[in-house]
C-alpha positions as CSV (number, residue, x, y, z in Angstrom):
1,M,-2.8,-9.0,8.3
2,Y,-5.7,-11.0,6.9
3,E,-8.0,-9.8,9.7
4,E,-7.2,-6.2,8.7
5,V,-7.8,-6.8,5.0
6,K,-11.0,-8.6,5.7
7,T,-12.6,-5.5,7.3
8,L,-11.9,-3.3,4.2
9,P,-15.1,-3.9,2.3
10,D,-17.3,-3.1,5.3
11,L,-15.1,0.0,6.1
12,A,-15.5,1.2,2.5
13,Q,-19.3,1.3,3.0
14,I,-19.0,3.3,6.2
15,D,-16.0,5.6,5.8
16,I,-14.1,5.9,2.5
17,R,-11.3,7.9,4.0
18,S,-10.7,5.4,6.8
19,C,-10.7,2.6,4.3
20,L,-8.1,4.3,2.1
21,N,-6.0,5.1,5.1
22,K,-6.2,1.5,6.3
23,T,-5.3,0.2,2.9
24,R,-2.3,2.5,2.8
25,S,-1.3,1.2,6.3
26,I,-1.6,-2.4,5.2
27,A,0.5,-1.8,2.1
28,E,3.2,-0.1,4.3
29,K,3.3,-3.0,6.7
30,I,3.7,-5.4,3.8
31,V,6.6,-3.4,2.3
32,Y,8.4,-3.3,5.7
33,L,7.9,-7.0,6.0
34,I,9.5,-7.6,2.6
35,L,12.4,-5.3,3.3
36,E,13.0,-7.1,6.6
37,K,12.8,-10.5,4.9
38,K,15.4,-9.3,2.4
39,G,17.6,-7.9,5.2
40,I,17.3,-4.3,3.9
41,K,17.6,-1.5,6.5
42,L,16.1,1.9,6.1
43,N,17.8,5.2,7.2
44,E,14.3,6.6,8.0
45,K,11.1,4.6,8.4
46,K,8.9,6.3,5.9
47,F,6.7,4.7,3.3
48,I,8.3,6.6,0.4
49,S,11.8,5.5,1.5
50,A,10.6,1.9,1.8
51,I,9.2,2.0,-1.7
52,S,12.4,3.5,-3.0
53,A,14.4,0.7,-1.3
54,L,12.2,-1.9,-3.1
55,Q,12.9,-0.1,-6.4
56,N,16.6,0.4,-5.8
57,N,17.1,-3.2,-4.9
58,K,15.0,-4.4,-7.9
59,I,12.7,-6.4,-5.6
60,L,9.5,-5.4,-7.5
61,S,8.7,-4.5,-11.0
62,S,8.3,-0.8,-12.0
63,K,4.6,-1.4,-12.4
64,S,4.2,-2.6,-8.7
65,I,6.4,0.4,-7.6
66,G,3.9,2.7,-9.4
67,Y,1.0,0.9,-7.7
68,L,2.6,1.4,-4.3
69,H,3.0,5.1,-5.0
70,T,-0.7,5.3,-6.0
71,I,-1.6,3.6,-2.7
72,R,0.7,6.0,-0.8
73,I,-0.5,9.2,-2.4
74,I,-4.3,8.4,-2.3
75,G,-3.8,7.1,1.3
76,N,-2.1,10.3,2.2
77,L,-5.0,12.3,0.8
78,A,-7.3,10.3,2.9
79,S,-5.2,10.7,6.0
80,H,-4.6,14.4,6.1
81,P,-7.0,17.3,6.0
82,T,-7.7,18.2,2.4
83,N,-10.4,19.5,0.1
84,E,-10.0,16.5,-2.2
85,T,-13.2,14.5,-2.6
86,L,-12.5,10.8,-2.3
87,S,-15.0,8.2,-3.7
88,D,-15.7,4.6,-4.2
89,T,-13.6,4.8,-7.4
90,D,-10.6,5.7,-5.3
91,V,-11.2,2.7,-3.1
92,R,-11.4,0.5,-6.2
93,V,-8.2,2.0,-7.6
94,V,-6.3,1.5,-4.4
95,S,-7.7,-2.0,-3.8
96,Y,-6.7,-3.0,-7.3
97,A,-3.2,-1.6,-6.8
98,L,-2.8,-3.5,-3.6
99,S,-4.0,-6.7,-5.2
100,C,-1.6,-6.4,-8.1
101,V,1.4,-5.7,-5.7
102,T,0.3,-8.7,-3.6
103,E,0.0,-10.9,-6.6
104,E,3.6,-10.1,-7.7
105,L,4.9,-10.7,-4.1
106,I,3.1,-14.1,-4.0
107,N,4.5,-15.0,-7.5
108,K,8.0,-14.1,-6.3
109,K,7.4,-16.1,-3.1
110,L,8.0,-13.0,-1.0
111,L,4.7,-13.4,0.9
């Protein structure tokens, strides 16, 4: 996933919506990877269900669960037709959220 993450700064300069969508996609892949590593199966492969599984199994802190929801919601705004204006600030918020989640996963030796 490093190659995908590496492209985000350039993508943010070109297309904010694509950058936010890609960040959401990366976060979703990470979450599925962690669930697979923990042997947790999902009834439906949806990001919101995956986040709930992390929460219900107490794999991540409440703060990281909140960060994942932030990534999911803003990523959804970027992915679907909407009148919402998305900006560099949104990219910074989502990037920070992903970095905080990643830090916790590394500290817990899940990544």
